[in-house]
N, C-alpha and C positions, 0 to 999 in steps of 0.2 A: 419736528422740523429743525431741531437744534443741530449745530455743527460745532464741535469743540475746537475747530480752527479759529473760531471767533471767541475772543476773551473780552467781555465788557468790563470796563474800568469803572468802579463805583467811587468816583471822585466827588463825593457829596459831603456836606458838612458833618453828618453824623450817621450812626448805624441805623437809626430809625428810618431816616429818609432813604437810605440805601436799601433797607429791607423792603420798604414799600415799592421801590423800583423793581426789585427782583420778583415781587408778587405780580406786578403789572406784566413783566416779561414772561413769567410762567415757564413753560417747558421749551420756549423758543431759545433759551440761553442755558447752557450747561456749565459754563466756565466763567468765573469772575475774578477780577483783580482788585485787591484791597491794598491801598498805598499808605505811605508814611503820613499823609495828611489826615487820615482817619484814625491813626493809632490812638490818639487821645479822645476820640469820639466813639469808642467802643469797637474799634476795628478787629481786634483779636477775638472778641466775643462773637462778632458777626461772622468772622471766618469759620469759627467752630460751629456756629449754628447752621450756616449754609452747608458746611461739609457733612456734619453728623445728622442733621435733621432733614435736610432737603436733598442730599446726595449730589451736591454741586462740586465741581473741581475748583480748587482755590489757588490763586497765584498771589502770594504775599510779596509786595514790592517794597522792600525795606532799603535796598541799596546799601547794605552794611559796609562800613569801612572803619577799620581800627587795627590795632596790633593783632597778631595772629591768635593769641590766647583768648582775647576778648571776643573776636569773631567766632572762634570755635565754640565757646561757651554760649554765645547768643544763639547760634544756629542749633546747637544741641537742645536748647530750651524751646525754640520755635518748632523744631521738627516733631516734637511730641504731639503737636496738633494734627498731624497727618496731612500737612500741606502738600500740594502737588509741585508748585514752583516757589522758589525763594530767590530773590536777587541780592547779589553783592557786587561791589565794584570789581572790575576785571583785573586788578593788579594780581600777579601770580601768587604772592604770599597770602592775599586775602582769599583767593579761590581755594588754595590748598587747605587753609584753616577751615573754611566753610565745608569742604568735602569731609574733613575729619569730623566736624560737628554733626554732619548729616548721616554719618556711617550707621548702617543698620536700619535706616528709615526709608520711606518711599519718596522723600522730598528731593527734587532735582534742583541743583544749584545752577542758576543762570547768571552769567557775568555781564555787567554793563560795560559796553565799549565806550562810546561817547554819546552823551545825552542828545536826544533828537531835537531839543530846543536850542542847541548850540550851533553856531557857525564859526568860520575861521576867525572872525574878529573876537569872538568870545574866548577862543582858545589862546589867542595872542594876549588878551588881557589877563589870562590865568597863567601866562608864561609856559604854555605847552609848546613843545618844540615845533618848528616849522614843518610843513608838509600838507598835502591835500587831505581833507577829512576822510574820504573813502580809503585812502592808503593807510592812514593811522588806525581807522576802525578795523581794517583787515588784519593789521599787525597785532593789535590788541586782542582781537578774536583768536588768532592763532596761538598767542601766548597763553590766553585763558584756557583754551582747549588742552594745550600741553600741560597745564597745571591741574587738569582734571575736570574742568567745567562740563556739565551735562549739556549746556547750551549757552547762547549769548543773546543779549538784547542789543539790537542795532536798528537804525532807521531802514525803511524799506528800500531806500536808494542804495544801500550797501549790501542788501541781501544776496544778490547774485554773485558779487565778488567773494563774500564769505562762503557761500555754498560751494564755490569752486576750489576752496582751500582743501588740500589733502587731509588736514587735521579736522575738517568739519564733517567727515563721514560719520554717519549715525549720531550726529549731534543736532540739537535743536536750534532753530533761529526763530526768535520771537520779535515781532516788529511793532512798536508803538509808532505814533506819527502817521497813522492810517486815517485817511479822510475820504469818504464817499465823494463821488463827483459832485461838485457844486457846494460842498460843505466849507464853512469858514475854517481857516487854518488855526486860529487861536494862537497859542504860544509855540506852536510847532514850526520848524523851519525846513526840515528835510522830510518830505511827505510823499505818499503815493496812494493810489486807490486800493481797496481790498484785493481786487482781482489781480492787479499788477504786482502787489507785494507777494501774493502766493505764487504767481507765475515765476517770479524771480527767486523763489527758493524758501520763502518763509513757511514755517510749520504752523505758526499761530500769528494772528494779528490782534492788536489791542485797540479797541475803539471805546472812547468815553463820551466826550462832549457831544458828538453827533447823535448819540443815543439819549443820554439823560437830559439834554437841553431841548430835545425835539418836542413839538406839540403832541405828538403821538409816538412815544418811545417804542412801542411794540411794532408799529408800522415801519419806523426807521430801522429797527433791528431786522425785520423781515426783508427789507430792501437790500440790506447788506448781505444777508444769507443768500438771497436770490443772485446777487452779483457774484458771490463766491462760487456758486454752483451753476452759473450761467455758461 
């Protein structure tokens, strides 16, 4: 019943709790995201175990940002784990360095445009130039694609605009900030339902809290899969 368009985010305190969740979800989920928050809780070991022993696809969400040489070295080290997706910030120099680090591996580099937890007031506080967020996201996506990114991370509200870019041809769009109908928004501000995100051009959706906080995570997952395929 699994559908690798659905990526379940293992945003849990440690690898043991995350592994227990994957056991509950079983064959219903084939793709998992492991983020920065679990890095010190056994995240890399969990990624390797899920990939090598359970045959799962792995999205390592590190959002790397540094000078080019450092990013290149970090990506080269992470790529040895056989990861499917790895995130870096969408600045062109970062993307170019990450692609160099991933050369010869199967790891696809996804560029972060603007975090889905941010709105215009957050960008103002960070001295990000004026402009509507969708326009800024599309511009950052185009520049990331030009720098070699295999795909981008953007909210589902910007998926259609990015998919329409000439530079987006044959590139991936992965959308966090996806919430099934009726689910709490949590810390996300730019959201859409799973079906809407895919209809607007997303190749993969990332869902975390609506799955792992559910009373029955497997039932919650199956409801999302039914919506994707409905």
